[in-house]
N, C-alpha and C positions, 0 to 999 in steps of 0.2 A: 275979250276975244269972242268969236262966234261959237255957238253951241254946235255939237256934232254928234253923230250916232255911229256905233259899231254894231254890225250884225254879221253872223257867220256866213261865209261863202262856202261853195261846194267842197273845196279843199279842206277847210277847217272842219266842216261837218264830218268828212271821212276820218280825219284825225281824232275828233271827239268820239266817234263810234269805237275806235280802237281803244281809247282810254276808259270806256265805260267800266265801272266796277260793279261787282256783284252786290245785290241788296244786303247781304249779310255783313258788309263792312260796318264797323262800329262808328267811325267818324266820317261824315260826308265831306268830300273834297270837291270843289267846283272848278273844273278845268275850263279854260277859254282864253279871253283876252288878257287878263291880268294874272299875276302870280297867285297861286292858290293860298299862300300864307297871307298875302295882302287882303284877299277877299275874306278870309276867315276873320281878320281883324275888324271887319265891317258888318258882320252878321247881326250884331246887336242893335243896329240902326235900321229897323224895319220901316218900310213905306207902305201906305195903303195901295193895294194893287188896282183898285177900280179906275183911277185916272189914267192907267196904262192899258185900258181895255183894247185899244186899236193898235197896239204894238205887235212885235213879232211873236209868233207861237214858238214853242220848243221845236227845233228842226228835227229832233230825233223821235219824240213821242207825240208831237202835234198838240200838246197841252196849250190852250189859249193863254194869251199874255196876262189876262186878269186872274188866272189861276196859278201863275208862277209866283215865286217869292221875290219881292222887290226890296232892295236895300239901298241905302245911301252909301255909295262908294267914294272914298277919298284916297288918293295916292299916299304912300308913306311920306313921312316928313322929309326924308332925304331927297325924294323926287321933287318936292316943292322947293327945297333949298337950291336945287340945280336948275329951277325954272321950268320943270317938265311935269308938274303935277296936274291931275285932273280930279274933278268933283262932279258927281252926277248920280243918276239912277241906274242901277244894275239889276237885271232880272236873272234869276237862277231857277233851274228846274230841279226840284228835290228828287224827282223820280230818276232822272238821267244823270244828275251830278254835273251839270254843265252851266256855264255862263251863257245866257241866250242873247241878251242885247244890253248895250250901254248907251245911255243918252247923257251927254255932258251938259252940265250947267256952266262950268267954268274950266278953263285950262290955261 
């Protein structure tokens, strides 16, 4: 299947601003396109951010894409079993606690 990208639209940005958590929170949760628990399961698969230099900046703090955390996101096993899984690169803003952009390799 063809690759695709997900980026935040104005409605999603407004929603993400409401969800922003204070810096004092102990565990970072990244809100956005995918369930936060699914993203948490992918945080240990880091990607080099430099190849993503020209992707989307954080829509909340404007941090450039190459300064965001990039991880290899894979849908949970049950999504793949149902034929709806995705695999690709997901950018996360550590400052704002949001999922910024997803670029699919496979779905």
